[in-house]
N, C-alpha and C positions, 0 to 999 in steps of 0.2 A: 439891680436885683438888693434886696436889705441882704439875705445872706449867702452873699456873695464867697465869703471867708469857710464857711461852712460848705458849700460846694467844693473848691478848693479843698480844703483838708481829706474830704472824702475821696477825692478822684487820684489824691496823692498819697492815699494810704492803700488805695488799691493799684496805685502807679508800683511804689515800692514794694510789694509780694507779689504782684504777676510779670512785670517788667514789661507790661502792657503802654504802649506811648500816653502818655499824662495830656495830651492834646486830645488824645481818641476817647479818654475816659472821660476828661474836662466836659468835653461837648457833650456825651451821652448824659453826663452828671447834669448839667445844665436842663436838656431836654425832661429828665425825669423830675427836675424841680419844677417847671412850667407845668407839668401834666400833675404835681401835688397840692400848684397851687389852686388849681383847678378843681380838684376834690377833697381839699379841707376844708374840714369843718371844726369850728373853733369851740364848740360844744365839747369835743371829743383829745382833747388836749392841746399841750403849746405847740403853736407852729414849727419850731425846730427841730422837736425829737418828732413830727411826722413828716417832715422834709428828710431828717436822717434817715429815716428808716424805706420811704419810698424811694431815695436815691440807693441808700445799699441796696434794696432788695433789687432794681434796675440791674445795675451793676453786676450784680451776682448772676442776676436770670442771662445779661448778654455773655458773661466770661461762661456761663453752661453751654449756651450756645455755640461761642466759638469753640467750644474744645470740642463738640460734636463732629464742626467741618474740620478741624485742623490738621493740615497734611500729614501721612506718616509717610515713614519709610517703609517701603513693600519688598526693597529687593536691593542686594550688596552692590549693584550698579549704582543704587541713589547715593552711595556715600561715597564723600572727595576724599582722593588716593592720601592728600596731607592730613586728614583730619584722621584716616587710617594708622598711619605711620604713629600719630600720636597717640592714639589708642592701645598701639602695641606696647610704647613704651608704659603706658599708664597700667596696660595690663600685669606685664610686669613685677611691679608692686603692690598689685593684690594678694590677699590669702588664698590659700586651694580652695575653701568654700566660697569665698567669693566671685573665684572664675569657675568655680562650675556653677554658678547661677547664672554668671556672663554668659558661658556658653548655652547652657540650655536656652536663652533669653537669644541668643543672636543665632541660632541656629534655624529657628522658627520665632522669625521676627513679627512676620503675619500673625501667627497665634494671638500672642499677648498684645500685640496693637490695639485689635479688637476687644479686647477684655478689660473692664471695671482693674482701678488697681488692686484693688481685694480681691477680685476674683483671680486678677495674674498670679499675684502673691500666694493663694490660695493650690492656683495649680503648680507653681514650681515648688511650693513645699512637696505636696504630692511625689511629683515627680523625683525631687532629691530622696526622699526618701523611699521611694521605689528603686532607688540608687543606692541601698544601704549608708545612707548619711541620717545621723544622729536628729535631734530636732537641735540640741544644742550646737550642730555644724551650721544648721541652717541662718538658724539666728544669729551666731556668729558671722555668717557670708553676707548676710542682710545688712547688716552694724557694718559692717569692712565696706561695702558697698555705698553705703549710706554716708559715712564719713571720707571716704574717695571722692565724693561730689562735693564738698562741705568748700 
């Protein structure tokens, strides 16, 4: 494989951003490389550019497919007791706005787990507004939750 370092680089960048096993990504990238070599047309551009595009697209599609089949928590019984204690301590450090958002999600996890990120955020904003929170408070709550998980 002439482009082995390129394949490794792409797989490594996906590994760092998604935390999926590097070996798994590397295998898929090699598969995409083989498919790209088969369909490459030199008149349309440089080989390395075409390979990068094919591998990148293949890995993105693979991750999207995996995300659709990802196992989601559907009830509180699915949560480990030690994790629940950790999150109780964690919740004590959140702002009131962030706690309100977290309670919305935890009171109805099935509702939000079946939505896309944007849809879930819109639902949360709507429910927070119905509960007399201002947009500023909602923004602060989302910001605090985001910072808490960094």
